[in-house]
Every structure is written in structure tokens, then in C-alpha cells.
C-alpha positions, 0 to 999 in steps of 0.5 A: 441655403439660399442660392440664385436659381438663374443668372443673366450674364452680360456679354460684350467685346470688352476685355472684362467679358472673360472674367464675367464668363469665368465667374458665371461658370464658377457660380454654376458649379458652386451654387447649381444655377442656370446661366444665360449668356446674353450678348448685348451691344449697340448695333453698328448702325446706332454707333455709326449713324452716318451709314444710314445716309449712305449707300445700301452697301454701307448699311450692309457693311454695318450689318456684317460688322454686327454678325462678325462681332456676335460670332466672336462673342459666341466663340469666346463664350463657347471656349470659356464655358467648355460646353458646361451644361448650365451655361446657355447662349442667347441670341442678341436682343432686338433692342440691344441695351434697352432690352437688357433690363427687361430680360433681367426681370426673369433672372435672380441675379445679373453679372455686369462689368464696370464700364472702362472708358479706355477699352477699345469696345467702350462705344458698344454700350451707353455710358450709363448702361450699368446704372440704368440696368440696375435702376430700371430692372430692380434686380440685384447685380454682381458688378465686376471691376474693369481692373483689379480683382475679377471674381469674389472668392467669398473669403472676406465680405464687407456689407454696407448696411443702411435701413433701406429696401435697397440695402435689404435686397442686396443683403438677401442676394449676398447670402450665398456668399456670406454663408460661405465666407471666412469673415463678414464685416458690416459698416453703417453710417449716420445717426442710429448706426449702432442700433442698425448694426445690432439688428443686422447682427441678430438677423444674420445670426439667424442665417448662421453668419457672424459679423464684425461691426464698424461704426462708419461715422457721419453720412456725408459726401465722402461715404463712397470713398470711405467705404472703398477705403474700409474694403481695402483695410479689411482686405474684402473681396466682395462689397455688398450695398444698395444702389440709390438713384432716381429719375430726373428729366428722363435720365437716372441720377445716381446717389453720391456713394453709388456713383463713387463706387461704380466709378472707382471700384477696385473689387466686385460689388453686389448691388441692388436697387 
């Protein structure tokens, strides 16, 4: 059975971090993987640039805030991992969020959290941290929602299939869950969906996975919403899909379905670009 050899776990001060740590520990036990807990936030000086223009004491205060924040994250990590031998703490990245995608190049899977604008720690990261990390690293990521279910049990999985490299990468990364799941549903949208689902069924059968196929209908601007609605209908606890986007004017622009799912997801989503 294919498993993830190494996982890069994103850690910050958000309310969703404990759920990510618990999931990482669960995966270390279930799949025997090594997990690196990587604290990654914007420094206080970046968040409060006015301090750069103040006295040296103000800059020192910002640095103290960073140390205090890192110590709190480290303490929480140690409490939740309980000294687990497969979960390891890493020191903060010198270039913060901009270096996380680079670190992900050396991992088989990332564990990230959906941004929550209402969380007091929301300013710790750029608003596009998750999408940029996915698109720049090219590595698969398990993204946990900021509300609702926090960890996939692997009981029911919904695969959003499309004959693209992005969907294929997400599918390959999801095999450990698919092979342990009770039910696997697959949906495909647009012209040729029936043929694509048939080919997918044959492929997954070779991995010992059976699927229930769903014709998604036309591929339009509501695909993201219809996908999440189907996930609710089949009681899925994990959604697998490709992540689509492209660079434009120095920023990543997400595809419509990807943007919708990342914004309104209510279940864990395994994505790959």
C-alpha cells in the first residue's frame, strides 16, 4: 500500500492548529510516516512595520513578541504530540511564509488549515498562503476546514475526477485513504465524464478500490458548490480534487471551483496542483 513517507505540518497560533497536530499524530500511527512540525507566521515587524521607524526598544519588543509566539506554539506542539517519536519540531523559517513552499519540496504531503478571517491570529499569514503554497510547491496538501470536521476518518471519500495532471496527483496522494475507506464516490463534470469515470473505475480496481460513480452534469461556474453539495449528500469525510490556478501579474489566480472549495469547505480536502 502506498503511504506518505514524510509530512510537512504547518503550525501557527490559529485555533485550527491543534486539529492539524492531532491529525498528523494519527497519520504517524496509521501510516508510519515522519512528520515535521514547521512553525510559520509573519514576523511582528512585518505585521507592524511602523515599529521599524520607532526606537530600538520598539524593534526589540517586536522580536520579543516573535519569541513568545514561537514558545507558545512549541509548548502546544509538545503537549499534543506527547513525545511521539515520529513528530519533530523545526525552527521558524527565516523567510516565514515565503519559505514554506520551498520546504514542502522535501515532503510527500503538507497538512494546512483553511484561513479563518475571524480568528484573532488571521494576520499571522498572507490571505493567500494556502493557495500560493499549493500552486508554488506542486506538492499535495490535506487542508482542514476552520469549522466542522477536523480530521478525515477515511470512512467515505469523494473524488472529484478530471482528466488532468492535477487531479491525478491528488488521486495518487489519496490512495492510503481510499484503500482504507468504507465507501468511495467519484464525480466527473462536463463532456466525456462517463468515459473518464469508467477509466477511473478500472484504475482504482487495480489498487483494490471500488467506486460509486456520479455524473456531475455540465461544467459551469457552480461546479464548486455542486461538489460540496454532493459531498454532503454522500456524507463524505474527505474530498479529493485537483487545485487549479495560474500566475497573473505576480500573483496566483485560482480557478473557480478551487476558489469556492477553499473558501466554503466544510470537510477536509486533499488537493494537488
